[in-house]
BAMIDO-226820 format. One record per residue: chain; residue in one letter; residue number from 1; x, y, z of N, C-alpha, C in turn. Coordinates in steps of 0.02 Angstrom, whole numbers, plus 32768, in hexadecimal, padded with zeros to 4 digits. Layout:
N
chain,res,n,nxx,nyy,nzz,caxx,cayy,cazz,cxx,cyy,czz
A,a,NUM,X,Y,Z,X,Y,Z,X,Y,Z
...
***
This chain:
273
chain,res,n,nxx,nyy,nzz,caxx,cayy,cazz,cxx,cyy,czz
A,m,1,AF0F,9EC6,B8C5,AF04,9EB3,B90A,AF46,9EBB,B931
A,a,2,AF42,9EDC,B96A,AF7E,9EE9,B993,AF9A,9EA8,B9AE
A,q,3,AFDD,9EA4,B9AF,AFFD,9E69,B9CB,AFF3,9E67,BA17
A,e,4,AFE4,9E2B,BA30,AFDA,9E23,BA78,B01C,9E31,BA9C
A,r,5,B018,9E56,BAD3,B055,9E69,BAF8,B075,9E2C,BB18
A,i,6,B0B6,9E26,BB10,B0DE,9DF4,BB33,B0EC,9E0F,BB79
A,t,7,B0D8,9DEA,BBAC,B0DD,9E04,BBF0,B11F,9DF2,BC11
A,l,8,B135,9E1E,BC3E,B174,9E16,BC60,B16B,9E1E,BCAB
A,s,9,B184,9DEE,BCD1,B185,9DF0,BD1A,B1CC,9DFD,BD32
A,v,10,B1D4,9E2D,BD60,B213,9E37,BD83,B20D,9E17,BDC8
A,v,11,B23C,9DEC,BDDA,B238,9DC7,BE19,B278,9DD2,BE41
A,m,12,B270,9DE0,BE83,B2A8,9DED,BEAF,B29C,9DCA,BEF2
A,i,13,B2D2,9DB9,BF16,B2CD,9DA9,BF5C,B2F8,9DDC,BF83
A,v,14,B2E0,9DF0,BFBE,B302,9E24,BFE4,B2FD,9E17,C02F
A,k,15,B32A,9E37,C054,B324,9E3B,C09C,B34E,9E77,C0B4
A,d,16,B32D,9EA4,C0D9,B350,9EDC,C0F8,B37E,9F02,C0C8
A,d,17,B363,9F14,C08F,B38D,9F36,C05C,B365,9F6E,C03B
A,g,18,B340,9F94,C064,B314,9FC7,C04A,B336,9FFC,C021
A,r,19,B371,A012,C036,B393,A049,C013,B3A4,A034,BFCC
A,r,20,B3C4,9FFB,BFC4,B3D6,9FE6,BF80,B399,9FCF,BF59
A,l,21,B367,9FB3,BF7B,B32B,9F9D,BF59,B308,9FD8,BF37
A,r,22,B308,A011,BF58,B2E7,A04C,BF3A,B308,A05E,BEF7
A,d,23,B34B,A05E,BEF6,B36E,A06E,BEB8,B361,A039,BE82
A,s,24,B35F,9FFA,BE98,B354,9FC4,BE69,B30F,9FC9,BE49
A,l,25,B2DC,9FD2,BE73,B297,9FD6,BE59,B28D,A015,BE30
A,a,26,B2B2,A04A,BE3F,B2AC,A087,BE17,B2C2,A07B,BDCF
A,s,27,B2EB,A048,BDC3,B2FF,A038,BD7E,B2CD,A00A,BD5C
A,v,28,B29A,9FF4,BD81,B264,9FCB,BD65,B226,9FF6,BD58
A,f,29,B213,A01D,BD8C,B1D9,A04A,BD86,B1F1,A08E,BD6E
A,v,30,B1F6,A097,BD2E,B20F,A0D4,BD10,B1D4,A0FA,BCF0
A,e,31,B1CB,A138,BD04,B194,A160,BCEA,B199,A166,BC9E
A,g,32,B161,A159,BC7D,B15F,A15E,BC35,B172,A11F,BC10
A,e,33,B188,A0EC,BC36,B19A,A0AC,BC17,B16A,A076,BC2F
A,d,34,B15F,A046,BC05,B132,A00E,BC15,B15C,9FCE,BC13
A,f,35,B186,9FC5,BC46,B1B8,9F90,BC44,B19C,9F4E,BC5E
A,a,36,B18C,9F4B,BC9F,B177,9F0C,BCBE,B12C,9F0A,BCC8
A,d,37,B10F,9ECF,BCC0,B0C7,9EC6,BCCB,B0B8,9EB3,BD13
A,e,38,B0E9,9E97,BD36,B0E2,9E8C,BD7E,B127,9E89,BD9C
A,v,39,B12C,9E9F,BDDB,B16B,9E9E,BE00,B15D,9E7B,BE42
A,i,40,B17E,9E43,BE4D,B174,9E1C,BE89,B1B2,9E21,BEB5
A,v,41,B1AA,9E3A,BEF2,B1E0,9E3E,BF22,B1D0,9E0D,BF5B
A,a,42,B1F9,9DD9,BF60,B1F1,9DA7,BF95,B21D,9DBB,BFD0
A,d,43,B1FC,9DCE,C007,B221,9DE3,C042,B22A,9DA7,C071
A,t,44,B267,9D9D,C089,B277,9D62,C0B0,B281,9D73,C0FA
A,g,45,B25C,9DA5,C113,B25F,9DB3,C15A,B280,9DF4,C16D
A,s,46,B276,9E28,C144,B296,9E69,C152,B27F,9E85,C195
A,r,47,B2AE,9EA5,C1B7,B29E,9EC8,C1F5,B29D,9F14,C1EB
A,d,48,B2AD,9F2A,C1AE,B2AB,9F71,C19F,B26E,9F80,C173
A,d,49,B271,9FB7,C14E,B237,9FCC,C126,B23B,9FB3,C0DE
A,t,50,B262,9F7E,C0D2,B268,9F64,C08E,B224,9F52,C06E
A,p,51,B1F8,9F2C,C090,B1B7,9F1D,C071,B18E,9F5B,C062
A,d,52,B190,9F8C,C08E,B169,9FCA,C084,B183,9FEF,C046
A,i,53,B1C4,9FF2,C03E,B1E2,A013,C004,B1CC,9FF0,BFC4
A,a,54,B1CD,9FAD,BFC4,B1B9,9F88,BF89,B170,9F97,BF76
A,r,55,B144,9F97,BFA8,B0FD,9FA5,BF9A,B0F4,9FEC,BF83
A,e,56,B116,A01A,BFA3,B111,A061,BF91,B123,A06C,BF48
A,m,57,B153,A046,BF2F,B16A,A051,BEEB,B142,A029,BEB7
A,g,58,B115,9FFF,BECF,B0E7,9FDD,BEA1,B0F0,9F93,BE9A
A,a,59,B11C,9F75,BEC2,B127,9F2C,BEBE,B0F3,9F06,BEE6
A,r,60,B0EA,9EC8,BED3,B0C1,9E9A,BEFB,B0F0,9E74,BF2A
A,v,61,B0E4,9E7A,BF6B,B110,9E5D,BF9D,B0F2,9E1C,BFB6
A,i,62,B11B,9DE8,BFB7,B108,9DA8,BFD5,B13B,9D97,C00A
A,d,63,B127,9D71,C03C,B153,9D5C,C072,B168,9D13,C068
A,l,64,B1AA,9D08,C06B,B1C4,9CC4,C064,B1FA,9CB8,C098
A,p,65,B1FE,9C7B,C0B3,B238,9C6A,C0DC,B274,9C5F,C0B0
A,f,66,B2AF,9C6F,C0C9,B2EC,9C65,C0A2,B306,9C1F,C0AF
A,t,67,B30B,9BF7,C079,B323,9BB2,C07E,B35E,9BA5,C04F
A,g,68,B385,9BD9,C042,B3BA,9BD5,C011,B3A5,9BFC,BFD2
A,f,69,B3D6,9C16,BFAF,B3C6,9C42,BF77,B3A0,9C1F,BF3F
A,g,70,B3B7,9BE4,BF2B,B396,9BC2,BEF3,B34D,9BB2,BF02
A,e,71,B340,9B92,BF3B,B2FC,9B7F,BF4D,B2D0,9BBC,BF57
A,t,72,B2EA,9BEF,BF79,B2C1,9C2A,BF88,B2B0,9C50,BF48
A,k,73,B2E0,9C58,BF1C,B2D3,9C7B,BEDD,B2A2,9C53,BEB2
A,q,74,B2A5,9C11,BEB4,B275,9BEA,BE8D,B22F,9BF3,BEA9
A,r,75,B227,9BF4,BEEA,B1E5,9BFE,BF07,B1CA,9C44,BEF7
A,a,76,B1F6,9C76,BEF4,B1E0,9CB8,BEDE,B1CC,9CB6,BE94
A,l,77,B1F3,9C93,BE6C,B1E4,9C8D,BE25,B1A0,9C6B,BE1A
A,d,78,B18E,9C3D,BE45,B14E,9C1A,BE3E,B112,9C49,BE42
A,h,79,B11B,9C85,BE5D,B0E5,9CB6,BE62,B0DE,9CE0,BE23
A,a,80,B10E,9CDC,BDF6,B10D,9D06,BDB9,B0DA,9CEB,BD87
A,t,81,B0BE,9D18,BD60,B08C,9D06,BD2D,B09F,9D1D,BCE7
A,g,82,B0D6,9D42,BCE0,B0E8,9D5D,BC9F,B101,9D28,BC6F
A,d,83,B100,9D39,BC2F,B11C,9D0C,BBFC,B168,9D06,BC06
A,w,84,B186,9D3E,BC19,B1CE,9D41,BC25,B1DA,9D58,BC6D
A,v,85,B215,9D45,BC87,B229,9D59,BCCB,B26D,9D7B,BCC7
A,f,86,B273,9DB3,BCEA,B2B4,9DD1,BCF5,B2C5,9DCC,BD3F
A,a,87,B2FB,9DA9,BD4F,B310,9DA0,BD95,B33F,9DD8,BDA7
A,l,88,B32E,9DFD,BDDB,B354,9E38,BDEF,B367,9E33,BE38
A,d,89,B3A4,9E47,BE49,B3B9,9E4B,BE8F,B3B3,9E93,BEA7
A,s,90,B3AD,9E9B,BEE8,B39F,9EDD,BF04,B3DC,9F0C,BEFF
A,d,91,B416,9EF2,BEEE,B451,9F1D,BEE5,B45F,9F29,BE9B
A,e,92,B42E,9F1D,BE71,B437,9F26,BE29,B407,9F5B,BE0E
A,v,93,B41D,9F7D,BDDA,B3F5,9FB0,BDB8,B3F5,9FA0,BD6D
A,i,94,B3BA,9FA2,BD4F,B3B4,9F94,BD08,B3C2,9FD4,BCE1
A,s,95,B3F1,9FD1,BCB3,B402,A00C,BC8B,B3C9,A01B,BC5A
A,p,96,B3C1,A05B,BC46,B38D,A06C,BC15,B393,A044,BBD5
A,a,97,B3D1,A03A,BBBE,B3DA,A015,BB80,B3C3,9FCC,BB87
A,l,98,B3CE,9FAF,BBC2,B3B9,9F6A,BBCD,B36E,9F65,BBD0
A,r,99,B34C,9F94,BBF1,B303,9F93,BBF3,B2E6,9F93,BBAC
A,t,100,B2FF,9FC0,BB83,B2E7,9FC5,BB3E,B2F4,9F84,BB18
A,e,101,B330,9F69,BB20,B343,9F2D,BAFC,B319,9EF1,BB12
A,i,102,B30A,9EEC,BB52,B2E1,9EB4,BB6A,B29C,9EB5,BB4C
A,r,103,B27B,9EF0,BB4E,B237,9EF4,BB34,B236,9EE5,BAE9
A,r,104,B268,9EFD,BAC5,B26B,9EF0,BA7D,B279,9EA6,BA6F
A,t,105,B2A5,9E88,BA96,B2BB,9E44,BA88,B285,9E10,BA95
A,i,106,B260,9E17,BACC,B231,9DE2,BADE,B1F4,9DE0,BAB0
A,t,107,B1EB,9E13,BA87,B1B2,9E12,BA59,B1BF,9DE6,BA1C
A,d,108,B1FE,9DD5,BA10,B20C,9DAE,B9D3,B24F,9D8A,B9DA
A,t,109,B24E,9D50,B9F9,B28A,9D28,BA02,B279,9CDF,BA0A
A,d,110,B2A8,9CB4,B9F5,B29E,9C6C,BA00,B2CA,9C52,BA39
A,k,111,B2EB,9C7F,BA5D,B316,9C6C,BA94,B2EC,9C5E,BAD3
A,a,112,B308,9C33,BAFE,B2E7,9C24,BB3E,B2FE,9C53,BB75
A,g,113,B337,9C73,BB6C,B350,9CA1,BB9E,B389,9CCB,BB83
A,f,114,B39F,9CFB,BBAA,B3D4,9D29,BB94,B405,9D37,BBCC
A,i,115,B445,9D37,BBB9,B47C,9D47,BBE6,B488,9D92,BBE1
A,i,116,B494,9DB1,BC1B,B498,9DFA,BC1E,B4DA,9E0D,BC40
A,p,117,B4FF,9E3D,BC24,B53D,9E54,BC44,B52E,9E7F,BC81
A,r,118,B55B,9E7B,BCB3,B555,9EA5,BCEE,B594,9ECF,BCF7
A,i,119,B58A,9F0E,BD08,B5C0,9F3A,BD1D,B5BE,9F3D,BD69
A,s,120,B5F5,9F28,BD89,B5F5,9F22,BDD2,B61E,9F5A,BDF2
A,w,121,B603,9F71,BE2C,B624,9FA4,BE54,B630,9F88,BE9A
A,f,122,B66B,9F97,BEB6,B67D,9F7E,BEF8,B69C,9FB8,BF20
A,l,123,B67E,9FC8,BF59,B694,9FFF,BF83,B69A,A040,BF5A
A,g,124,B66A,A04A,BF2D,B666,A088,BF06,B691,A089,BEC7
A,k,125,B6B5,A053,BEB9,B6E1,A052,BE7D,B6CA,A01D,BE4C
A,r,126,B6C9,A02F,BE0C,B6B9,9FFD,BDD9,B6F3,9FCB,BDD4
A,i,127,B6E1,9F8A,BDD6,B713,9F55,BDD2,B714,9F3A,BD8B
A,r,128,B74F,9F3C,BD6C,B755,9F29,BD26,B77B,9EE7,BD1C
A,h,129,B797,9ECC,BD52,B7C2,9E91,BD4B,B7B1,9E5E,BD82
A,g,130,B7DC,9E2C,BD8A,B7D3,9DFC,BDBF,B798,9DCD,BDB6
A,g,131,B77C,9DCB,BD79,B742,9DA1,BD6C,B700,9DC6,BD70
A,w,132,B701,9E01,BD8E,B6C4,9E2A,BD93,B6B8,9E53,BD55
A,g,133,B6ED,9E65,BD32,B6E6,9E91,BCF8,B6C5,9E6F,BCBD
A,q,134,B6C7,9E2D,BCBB,B6A8,9E07,BC83,B66A,9DE1,BC9B
A,d,135,B648,9DFD,BCCC,B60F,9DDB,BCEC,B5D3,9DD9,BCBD
A,e,136,B5B7,9D9E,BCB4,B57A,9D94,BC8E,B54D,9D64,BCB4
A,i,137,B50C,9D6D,BCAE,B4DF,9D44,BCD6,B49C,9D3C,BCB1
A,l,138,B47F,9D00,BCB5,B43F,9CF5,BC96,B408,9D0D,BCC4
A,r,139,B3E4,9D41,BCAF,B3B1,9D5F,BCDA,B36D,9D65,BCB8
A,l,140,B36B,9D61,BC76,B32C,9D68,BC51,B31B,9D25,BC31
A,f,141,B2DF,9D0B,BC3F,B2CE,9CC9,BC24,B282,9CC0,BC20
A,r,142,B26E,9C92,BBF4,B227,9C81,BBF0,B213,9C5D,BC30
A,r,143,B1DC,9C73,BC4D,B1C8,9C57,BC8E,B1BF,9C0C,BC8C
A,e,144,B1A3,9BF2,BC56,B195,9BAA,BC52,B1D3,9B81,BC3D
A,q,145,B20A,9BA2,BC30,B247,9B7F,BC1B,B282,9B8C,BC49
A,g,146,B276,9BA8,BC83,B2AD,9BB6,BCB1,B29C,9BA5,BCF8
A,r,147,B2CD,9B89,BD1C,B2C7,9B7A,BD63,B30B,9B85,BD84
A,y,148,B308,9B96,BDC5,B346,9B9A,BDEB,B35C,9B54,BE01
A,n,149,B39D,9B49,BE03,B3B5,9B0E,BE25,B3AD,9B18,BE71
A,d,150,B3BC,9AE5,BE97,B3AF,9AE9,BEE0,B3EF,9AFA,BF07
A,a,151,B420,9B19,BEE6,B45E,9B2B,BF08,B44E,9B5E,BF40
A,p,152,B468,9B54,BF7B,B45A,9B83,BFB2,B47A,9BC7,BFA8
A,v,153,B4B0,9BCA,BF80,B4D1,9C09,BF71,B4EF,9C03,BF2B
A,h,154,B4F8,9C3C,BF0A,B50F,9C3D,BEC5,B4E0,9C13,BE98
A,e,155,B4A0,9C1E,BEA1,B46C,9BFB,BE7B,B46D,9C10,BE32
A,k,156,B450,9BE7,BE07,B44D,9BF6,BDC0,B408,9BE5,BDA4
A,v,157,B3F4,9C08,BD6F,B3B8,9BF7,BD4A,B3CB,9BC4,BD15
A,i,158,B3A5,9B8E,BD13,B3AF,9B5B,BCDF,B375,9B60,BCAE
A,i,159,B385,9B69,BC6E,B351,9B6F,BC3B,B352,9B33,BC0D
A,t,160,B317,9B24,BBF2,B311,9AEE,BBC0,B309,9B10,BB7C
A,g,161,B340,9B17,BB5A,B33F,9B39,BB19,B37C,9B65,BB11
A,p,162,B386,9B82,BAD7,B3C2,9BA9,BAC9,B3C1,9BED,BAEC
A,a,163,B3FD,9C05,BAFC,B405,9C47,BB1C,B426,9C77,BAEC
A,g,164,B410,9CB6,BAEE,B430,9CEB,BAC8,B453,9D1B,BAF7
A,r,165,B46D,9D51,BADB,B48F,9D84,BB03,B474,9DC9,BAF1
A,l,166,B46E,9DF3,BB24,B459,9E37,BB1A,B495,9E66,BB23
A,d,167,B48F,9EA1,BB07,B4C6,9ED2,BB0C,B4BD,9F01,BB47
A,g,168,B47F,9F13,BB58,B473,9F3F,BB91,B48A,9F1E,BBD1
A,h,169,B49B,9F46,BC03,B4BB,9F2A,BC3E,B494,9F39,BC7E
A,l,170,B4A3,9F11,BCB1,B48E,9F1E,BCF5,B4C6,9F42,BD1A
A,e,171,B4B4,9F71,BD45,B4E4,9F8F,BD73,B4DF,9F68,BDB5
A,h,172,B517,9F4A,BDC8,B51A,9F22,BE06,B53D,9F4A,BE3B
A,n,173,B516,9F68,BE68,B531,9F94,BE9B,B53A,9F6C,BEDC
A,t,174,B56E,9F43,BEDD,B577,9F18,BF17,B58C,9F42,BF53
A,d,175,B597,9F22,BF8B,B59C,9F42,BFCC,B5C5,9F83,BFCB
A,p,176,B5A7,9FBC,BFDD,B5CC,9FFB,BFDE,B5FA,A003,C01A
A,y,177,B5F1,9FD9,C04D,B61A,9FDE,C08A,B63A,9F9A,C098
A,f,178,B67A,9F9C,C0AA,B69E,9F5D,C0B3,B681,9F32,C0EB
A,p,179,B66A,9F4D,C124,B64B,9F23,C157,B60F,9EFC,C13C
A,q,180,B5E8,9F1A,C110,B5B0,9EF6,C0F1,B5CA,9EBC,C0C7
A,y,181,B600,9EC8,C0A4,B61C,9E93,C07A,B636,9E59,C0A5
A,l,182,B655,9E68,C0DD,B66D,9E34,C109,B632,9E0C,C126
A,a,183,B5FC,9E2F,C137,B5C1,9E0C,C150,B5A4,9DDE,C11C
A,k,184,B5A5,9DF3,C0DD,B58B,9DC8,C0A7,B5B8,9D8B,C09E
A,i,185,B5FA,9D94,C0A3,B627,9D5B,C09F,B616,9D28,C0D5
A,d,186,B607,9D3F,C111,B5F6,9D11,C147,B5B6,9CEA,C136
A,r,187,B583,9D0D,C11D,B544,9CEC,C10C,B54E,9CB9,C0D4
A,y,188,B56E,9CD0,C09E,B575,9CA6,C063,B5A3,9C6A,C070
A,s,189,B5D8,9C75,C097,B606,9C3D,C0A4,B5E4,9C07,C0CE
A,t,190,B5B5,9C1B,C0FA,B591,9BEA,C121,B562,9BC1,C0F5
A,l,191,B53F,9BE2,C0C7,B514,9BBD,C098,B53D,9B8C,C06F
A,a,192,B577,9BA3,C056,B5A1,9B77,C02D,B5BE,9B3F,C057
A,a,193,B5CF,9B4D,C097,B5EB,9B1A,C0C3,B5BA,9AE1,C0CF
A,r,194,B57B,9AF2,C0D7,B548,9ABD,C0E1,B546,9A8F,C0A4
A,q,195,B54A,9AAC,C069,B549,9A84,C02C,B587,9A59,C027
A,i,196,B5C1,9A74,C037,B5FF,9A4E,C034,B5FE,9A15,C067
A,a,197,B5E8,9A24,C0A4,B5E7,99F1,C0D8,B5B9,99B7,C0C7
A,a,198,B585,99C4,C0A0,B556,998F,C08E,B56E,9964,C054
A,d,199,B5A4,9978,C034,B5BF,9953,BFFB,B5F8,9926,C012
A,p,200,B5EE,98E4,C013,B623,98B8,C02D,B662,98B8,C002
A,k,201,B65E,98D1,BFC5,B698,98D4,BF99,B6C6,990F,BFA8
A,k,202,B6AD,993E,BFD0,B6D3,997A,BFDF,B6FF,9970,C01D
A,r,203,B73E,9981,C018,B76B,9980,C051,B768,99C3,C074
A,t,204,B768,99C1,C0B6,B766,99FE,C0DE,B7A1,99FE,C10F
A,g,205,B7A7,9A34,C134,B7DD,9A37,C166,B811,9A6C,C153
A,t,206,B849,9A6A,C176,B87C,9A9F,C171,B899,9AA5,C12C
A,w,207,B8B2,9A6C,C111,B8D6,9A70,C0D1,B8A8,9A7F,C097
A,p,208,B86E,9A60,C091,B840,9A75,C05B,B82C,9ABF,C061
A,a,209,B823,9AD7,C09F,B811,9B1D,C0A8,B849,9B4B,C090
A,l,210,B887,9B3B,C0A3,B8C0,9B64,C08D,B8CA,9B60,C042
A,a,211,B8C1,9B25,C025,B8CA,9B1D,BFDD,B897,9B46,BFB6
A,h,212,B858,9B44,BFCB,B825,9B6A,BFA9,B830,9BB5,BFB2
A,a,213,B844,9BCA,BFED,B851,9C10,BFFA,B889,9C2A,BFCC
A,s,214,B8BF,9C05,BFC9,B8F8,9C19,BF9F,B8E5,9C1B,BF55
A,s,215,B8C1,9BE7,BF3F,B8AE,9BE3,BEF9,B881,9C1E,BEE4
A,k,216,B850,9C2D,BF0D,B821,9C63,BEFD,B844,9CA7,BEFD
A,f,217,B872,9CB1,BF2D,B895,9CF1,BF32,B8C0,9CFD,BEF4
A,w,218,B8EA,9CCD,BEE3,B919,9CD7,BEAB,B8F5,9CD8,BE68
A,r,219,B8C0,9CB0,BE62,B89B,9CB0,BE23,B87B,9CF4,BE16
A,m,220,B85D,9D10,BE4A,B83B,9D51,BE42,B86D,9D8A,BE39
A,l,221,B8A2,9D8A,BE60,B8D1,9DC1,BE60,B8FE,9DC0,BE22
A,i,222,B919,9D85,BE10,B94B,9D81,BDDB,B92D,9D67,BD9A
A,l,223,B911,9D2A,BD9C,B8FA,9D0C,BD5D,B8C1,9D34,BD3C
A,k,224,B896,9D51,BD66,B85E,9D79,BD4A,B86B,9DC4,BD4D
A,g,225,B8A7,9DD7,BD5F,B8BB,9E1D,BD5A,B89E,9E4C,BD8D
A,g,226,B889,9E31,BDC8,B86C,9E5D,BDFA,B89A,9E94,BE12
A,w,227,B8DC,9E89,BE0C,B90C,9EBC,BE22,B902,9EFE,BDFC
A,r,228,B8E5,9EFA,BDC0,B8DB,9F36,BD98,B8A8,9F66,BDB7
A,d,229,B87F,9F4C,BDE5,B84E,9F77,BE07,B869,9F94,BE48
A,g,230,B8AA,9F8F,BE52,B8CA,9FAF,BE8B,B8B4,9F91,BECE
A,i,231,B8AE,9FBC,BF00,B89E,9FA4,BF43,B85A,9F81,BF45
A,h,232,B82B,9F97,BF1B,B7EA,9F76,BF18,B7F1,9F2F,BEFE
A,g,233,B81B,9F25,BECC,B827,9EE2,BEB2,B849,9EB6,BEE4
A,l,234,B878,9ED3,BF0A,B89A,9EAC,BF3F,B869,9E99,BF75
A,l,235,B83E,9EC7,BF8A,B80C,9EB8,BFBD,B7DE,9E7F,BFA6
A,l,236,B7C9,9E80,BF68,B79E,9E4B,BF4E,B7C2,9E08,BF4C
A,a,237,B802,9E09,BF39,B828,9DCA,BF36,B832,9DAD,BF7B
A,v,238,B843,9DD8,BFAC,B84B,9DC0,BFF1,B808,9DA6,C00B
A,s,239,B7D2,9DCA,BFFC,B790,9DB5,C013,B77C,9D73,BFF4
A,s,240,B78D,9D6A,BFB4,B77D,9D2B,BF91,B7A2,9CF1,BFB1
A,g,241,B7E3,9CFB,BFC1,B808,9CC7,BFE3,B7ED,9CB8,C027
A,y,242,B7DB,9CEC,C04C,B7BE,9CE3,C08F,B77C,9CBD,C08B
A,t,243,B754,9CCC,C058,B715,9CA8,C04F,B721,9C5E,C044
A,g,244,B752,9C4D,C019,B762,9C07,C00E,B779,9BE5,C04D
A,f,245,B7A2,9C07,C075,B7BA,9BEB,C0B4,B77F,9BDE,C0E3
A,m,246,B752,9C0E,C0EA,B71A,9C08,C119,B6EA,9BD1,C103
A,r,247,B6DF,9BC9,C0C2,B6B2,9B94,C0AB,B6C9,9B50,C0C4
A,y,248,B709,9B41,C0BB,B721,9AFD,C0CA,B72F,9AF5,C115
A,t,249,B740,9B2B,C137,B747,9B27,C180,B704,9B1C,C1A1
A,k,250,B6D1,9B43,C18D,B68E,9B3A,C1A9,B672,9AF5,C198
A,a,251,B680,9ADD,C15C,B668,9A9A,C149,B685,9A65,C177
A,e,252,B6C5,9A6C,C188,B6E4,9A3C,C1B7,B6C3,9A3F,C1FB
A,l,253,B6B5,9A7C,C213,B693,9A83,C254,B64D,9A65,C252
A,i,254,B62A,9A6E,C21B,B5E7,9A50,C214,B5EC,9A04,C218
A,r,255,B61C,99E7,C1F5,B623,999F,C1F7,B635,9985,C23C
A,r,256,B657,99AD,C263,B669,9999,C2A7,B62F,99A4,C2D9
A,g,257,B5FC,99C6,C2C1,B5C4,99D7,C2EE,B5D4,9A11,C31C
A,e,258,B603,9A3C,C307,B61A,9A73,C331,B605,9AB7,C315
A,a,259,B5D4,9AB9,C2EA,B5C2,9AF8,C2C9,B578,9B06,C2CC
A,d,260,B55A,9AFC,C306,B512,9B09,C30D,B502,9B53,C305
A,y,261,B534,9B7F,C30A,B529,9BC7,C301,B519,9BD8,C2B8
A,c,262,B522,9BAC,C28A,B51A,9BBB,C243,B4D2,9BAF,C22D
A,l,263,B4B3,9BDD,C229,B49A,9C1F,C22F,B456,9C1F,C20E
A,d,264,B42C,9C4C,C21F,B3EF,9C59,C1F9,B3FE,9C93,C1CB
A,l,265,B40A,9C86,C18B,B42A,9CB7,C160,B3F9,9CDD,C134
A,p,266,B3FF,9D20,C133,B3D3,9D48,C108,B3F3,9D55,C0C5
A,p,267,B3CC,9D58,C08E,B3E7,9D6B,C04E,B3E9,9DB6,C046
A,a,268,B41B,9DCE,C022,B41B,9E14,C00E,B425,9E18,BFC3
A,d,269,B45B,9DF9,BFA7,B465,9DF7,BF5F,B491,9DBC,BF50
A,s,270,B49B,9DAB,BF0D,B4C1,9D70,BEFB,B4F5,9D80,BEC7
A,q,271,B532,9D74,BEDB,B568,9D7F,BEAD,B57F,9D3B,BE93
A,e,272,B579,9D33,BE52,B58C,9CF3,BE34,B5D8,9CED,BE34
A,d,273,B5EE,9CAF,BE39,B635,9CA2,BE31,B649,9CB1,BDEA
***
C-alpha cells in the first residue's frame, strides 16, 4: 500500500512586490517537480499587479489588512491546510537542493520544525559578514505545532517541539536599490518604535537613541566583521545604526504625542536581527 502523501503549504504575505514575487514563486512552482500542495499569498493592499502575478503563477490569493508582521503572518497561516508549512518571503528564492531536502525530510522526521540557512545579497553583492553571513531562520514547521508571535516587526515562529537543521539554503535577495532599503528602514523603524513606546521599561529620547545607534554600528562593522564586505558592509553598518537611532527617536515622539504621521505601513519582506 502506498504511503499517504505528507502535504506542504507555502505561505507568504506581500504588498507591491510583483517583480520579486515572480522570482520567488518560480522557485516553488518548478516544472517537473511536485513540491508544494498549496501556495497561499496574502496580499495586504497592493496597488500594483502583485495579486495578478500570484494568481497567474498558481497561488491562492487572499486579502488581509496589515496589522504588524507577526499578527498578519499568523492570520495568513490560519488559511493553510498542509501537514507542514514553509514560510517564504517575497524576496527569497528556494534553492533546488532545499526543495529536494524539504520533501525528503518531512516524510520521516520527529522534529516539529527546521532551521534553514540563508545566503543574503545587498545591492547586488553577497554579504558574508556583519551578522548576515551566518543567517539562519526557522521557516519549515508542522502546522499544528507552530505559531507566530505577535511582534510587529522581526517576528518569529514559535514551535512546540524540537527543531532540526537543514543543509539546503534560501537565497535572500534583499533590496537591490538603496532608496528601497532606506524606505524599508523608515517602515520598520516606525513599527519597532510603536513597540518600544508601549513598553514602560524602555527609555527613549536623545541619549538612548545615540547609544543604540553607536552600539549597532560598531557591533555590525567591527565585532561581526562587516568591514570585510567593503563599502557594502559599511553601508549596512551605517544603516543599522541609523535604524537604531530612528527607533528610539520615533518612540520618544510617539510618547510625546508628536508622531501622528507614523504611518500606515505596508510589508515587503522581513530581515531578522
